[in-house]
N, C-alpha and C positions, 0 to 999 in steps of 0.2 A: 491530436492523435483518435484514433483509436480502435478496440478492441472487437475482434468478430470470433464467435465460442461457436460452431460446431458438431453438431454428434459425432461417437457419445463424447467424445471431452477433450478434443482441437482448441486451443485457443495461436491466432494469430491475428497479429498491431497493422497498420496503419498510419501513415504521419499525415495523414488529411485530418486537417480542423475539426475543432469536433460537432462543428453545426455542416455536415458536409451527410451528419447520423437523419436529415433533411429533404438528402435527396428518393429518390425511388427504392423500393426494395431490388431490383437486378440492379440498379447502374450499381450500389451500398459495391457486391455482388465484383463490378469489374476493375473495381480502383485496385491496387499494389501492395495483394496482401502481402507481406509475409509471417513467418513460427515466428511466435512470441519464443524470445532470448531472462527480459524480464520478468519477468512475470507467468507465474505456474497455470494454469484452468487447474480451479477452487471450487468448491459447492457455492463460497460467500463470494467465490465471483457469479454463479450462476443467482446468488438470489440477488446480486444489486442489478444483471440482468434485467433475469425478468422482472425487477422493478421499474428498471429505469431504458431500458434501450426500444431497438427497436428490428422489427424482422427485417428480413432479407431471405433471397431463395433459401440458401444455405448452414442459415443459423439465422444467434442474436446481432445485431450491432452491439454497440457503447460506448461513448463517447468515456474516457482515458481519466475522464473530471468526476465523475462518479466512482472510481479505483483507488484515487489515492489516497484515502487512509488506511484503505487496505493492506495487514500485516504492516504499520509505518510504528504500530504503538512495541508490538515488538519487536521489528529493525530497533528504534532508539533505544531498550532497556538490555539490549542485545549488545549495542554496543557502548551504552554503559560502562555495564560491567567490561569491557573489553578497554577504555578507557583507568576505569578503578586500577584495574591488576594492574598496566600501566604504571599508572600516581605508585605505585605502589612499592613497585620494583621502583621508581625514582629516589622514593624515599630511602631506600637502607643505603643509599653510594652516600663513596666518598665523595661527593662531588656537591651531593645536596649537604650532610654532616658541618662542609667542611661553608660553607651559606650561612648557616646555624649557627656558627662563630662565630660570623662576622657579624650576621644581622640577627642578633638576636630575637625570638618571635617570630622569626619568617615561614617558622615551620607550620606552627601554627596559624596565620595567615594564611597561608595557601591548604590548610584542613579546612578554615570556613568559608575558602573560596570555595575551596575543591565542593562540598557542603553545599553549597548557596547553588551550583552550575548540576550538583545529583537532583538535586531541588527541582530547579527547571527542566531538565533535560522529565522524570516524574508526571509535570505539572503538564509540558508538551502530548504524552504518550499518553496521558488522559483523557485529553482533551481531544490528541485524534480518535479514540476510542465511543466516547462522546459524540463525535462528528462520522463516525461510518457506521457508529447505531442508526443514529439517525434517517442516514442512510437506506438502511435497510429497514426502516418502520413505516416507510411507504410502502403502500400497499402490490401485493400481487397485480400485477395485469393481466388475470385473464387469458385475451389473446394470447397474450404473448409467448406464456405455459400452454396454454393447445399449438402452437406454431410448434412450440419448443419437443413437445409429446410427435406431437402431429410430426415431427423428422428425425422422431424413434434415439427423442432424451428422456432422461429422464427426471422431470423437476424435485433437490432436494428440500424437502419437511417445508 
């Protein structure tokens, strides 16, 4: 999958494989681009594009694999809050109290398992942050930043 960023802040996507970025720049703009619905244009996405993208006549094209961790940590943590809320409500049900009566200690066992899962989710979120930091640590490619500015875009810090 590819993303195409166009100034001032338009994001489109294409189902072409990531290696399609090796096409001639003019050919990239002829791919079947559609408005992006799953991701929004943002400064971090542009930061990735000026490091890992390729120029096209209308913007910068980026292999989506470079964006996998963008927003992933926040999403994992947001999902964990939803899970924690659901588990809290479940613990307060009659069914769970009856299970605890029938199987003493099952509530404690479930709480320990929940904590292990919460820890694993947080570790995954931290790894996503580290992976994103590695993607963003690559140097800005001056020719991509200049291309973006020539098209009327502004580069983030």
